[in-house]
C-alpha angles and dihedrals in degrees: 000000000000113000103221098198089051091046090050090052094047091049089049088056087053088058096251116146109222099178090113094054129077123211088252091056092048090048091053091047093048092047091050089053091050089052091046090051092049089053093048093047098041087224134109105255096184120042116278125187112236137189119193125186125193114189120204091011119180120177152054103264127058119194110210116223093228129041158218094049114226096185135354122220112177151314123225125192114200089341096309119114114242112226113243092239088066095065144030126215123214098207096191096051098033094236128142115206111201117207091215135039105263129204122186144049110326124200120188127189117195144139119245122204143103119294118262095244091051090049092051098043103034116011100044093052089048091051088049089053091047091050090046091052092048095048094044101047102028091052089054091048091243129125092222143306119329113251098184142006125202124194115174108306094344120091126182120194125197125207104242096169090109095040121125092247091054091047090052092050091049092049091051091048090050092052092047092050092047093060102026096050092048092056094043092053090057094052 
């Protein structure tokens, strides 16, 4: 979902020289950052097809194993497709509210992943920041910005609260809390 020519332009605006990197290399780096982000969030960033089966189900609410829900395909109960007017899906929380009490084996097919608008407005800028951080500090052979230096009895501390690394961490925390807190409230 990352537009490499756009990423290249944005990184150029950040003052990063990309002459040494091909589009394929930037694609690999961006994809690795998407995978890293998915691991840190515990959420599917890009859409993933899912199939969930609940045997001996009894109830009116089904909690999907993966959320948020990007798209919803179908529910079958004992092999029969349940009409969409018999349930409601909360895409953000990954919950299926059944209009009737259901008993039987339930199979659900859906796609988990973050919504397109959230990807465009929140995730893509975060991935750009993660790529910027990686290109800036890895190229210099550093792990990140220096927060303090000590020489003998003299110590100098730098305010890194507004640093790129701190911004990335805060953005990840915000995304985690957005989805984790919503699911916890339901439970």
